[in-house]
Structure formats: structure tokens, C-alpha cells
N, C-alpha and C positions, 0 to 999 in steps of 0.2 A: 308321740310317746307310745311305746309298746310295753304294756304292763303285763305282769305274770299272773295277775288275778283277774277273774271275770268281774263284771260290774255287780252282779248279785252277791258274789263272795266278798267283794270289797265293801259293799254296803252293810253286809252282815257283820263283818269285822268292826267297822266303824261304829255301828249302832250298839253292838254288844259291849264294846269298850267304853263308849260314852255313858251308857246306862249303868254299867258296873261302877265306873268312876264317880258318877253323880250319886249313886246310892250309898256310897261310903260316907258322904258328908252328912252331918247330923240333921241339917235342915234342907238337904239336897241342893244347896246353893254353892257354887264354886266359881272363883274368878276365872275368866277366860284364859289367862296366862297359865294358871295352874292346870286347867283342863287340857290345854295344848301340850304341856309338859307330860302329863300323865298319859295322854293319848299316844304320843311319840314313844314314851318309855315302855308302855305296855304292849306296843305293836312292833317293836324293833326286831323281834325274832321272825316276823313274817318277811319273806323275800318277795317283795312286790315288784321289783325292778332289777335288772341285771347290774346297772351302775349303782355304786354305793351312795353317791350323792343324791340319787332319786329314790332311795329305799327308805323313805320317810312318809308316814301316813298323812301328815299335814301337807306335804308337797303333792301327794296323790289327790287330796281333797281340793287343794288350790287349783291344780291343773284340770281335774275332772268336773268340779262343781263350782268353781269360781271363788273359793275361799271358805273358811270355817264359819264365818258369820252368815254368809249366804246359804251355806249348807244347813246350819241350824235353823235359820229362818224358814226354810222350805219344808220343815217338818213340824207338825203340831205337837209332837211329843216334848219338844224342848222350848224353853222360854229364855229370853235374854232381858236382863234388867240392868240399867245403868245407875249406879249410886256412887257419889263422890268421884266422878270421872273414871270409875272402874266398871268394866262390864262383867256381870255375873250371869252364869248359865244355871238353869235349874230344870228339873223334870216337872212337867205340867201335871202329870198324874200324881195325886197326893197319896192315894191308898196304896198299901204295900202289895204289889203284884210281883209274881215271879218274873224273872228276866225273859224267859221263853215266851210267856204270854204277852209281855210288853213289846217284845220284838215283833210279834205277829200284829200288834196294833199300830206299829209305826207306819204311817201313811203320809205322803206328801200333801201339801195344801192343794186345793183345786187350781189356784192361780198363784203365781209368784208374788204378786203385789197384794193379795188378799182382798181383791174387790169382790163385791157381791155378784153372784150369777143367778139370774132368774131363769128357771127351767119351765 
């Protein structure tokens, strides 16, 4: 696939949209389906691919990062909780921080499976 956005720009768009969407929620919890809907709806004006069928942010995440859950799991900023067979996503940082400073703090986990690393 040839995307029209760079990797860094794509990550910035994804994180900014996810953080803004999760901040709107009163307790910062949102079902995964609602979050996917908001992500696609808020990013549909970005032209990330020439073909219309691939111009969807969740397709970009699925093809680049292996899926939305794998993407969210690889960053310590987001948490996933399952309650009554529904997956909920939330921001781990509870204190009110501006989006710009939160975007600077978004860092991937050291390992994908979160094993301990002794240095």
C-alpha cells in the first residue's frame, strides 16, 4: 500500500483524534465500537490514500499496525477494559493535561508483550 501520509503524521493524527474523543467522555471511558466510529468520522476529511475504499483511518491502522486493539495496547497512554463482553477504552492519565502535552508523552511500550526487561 502506498499511503499519502508519513508515518509520523499518521501517528499524530491518530493520537490527537483518539485523545480528543476520549476526553469528551465524562469518565474518559468509551466503548471500542463508538471510538472506532468517532475516529473514522473525525478523520474522513484527511486524504490518506488515493483509493476511496482505503481512505479510512481504521484501515490504515489495521494495515500499518495490525489492528486497533494491537495499536492501543502498544501505547501506555490508553487502557482497555472488558466489562459485560464489551471492550472499553480509556485514557490512563487521569489528571487534566492539555492535548499537546499529552501527545508529547505518548510513547510505545518497551516490548509488545509487556515483559520485564532487566538492564
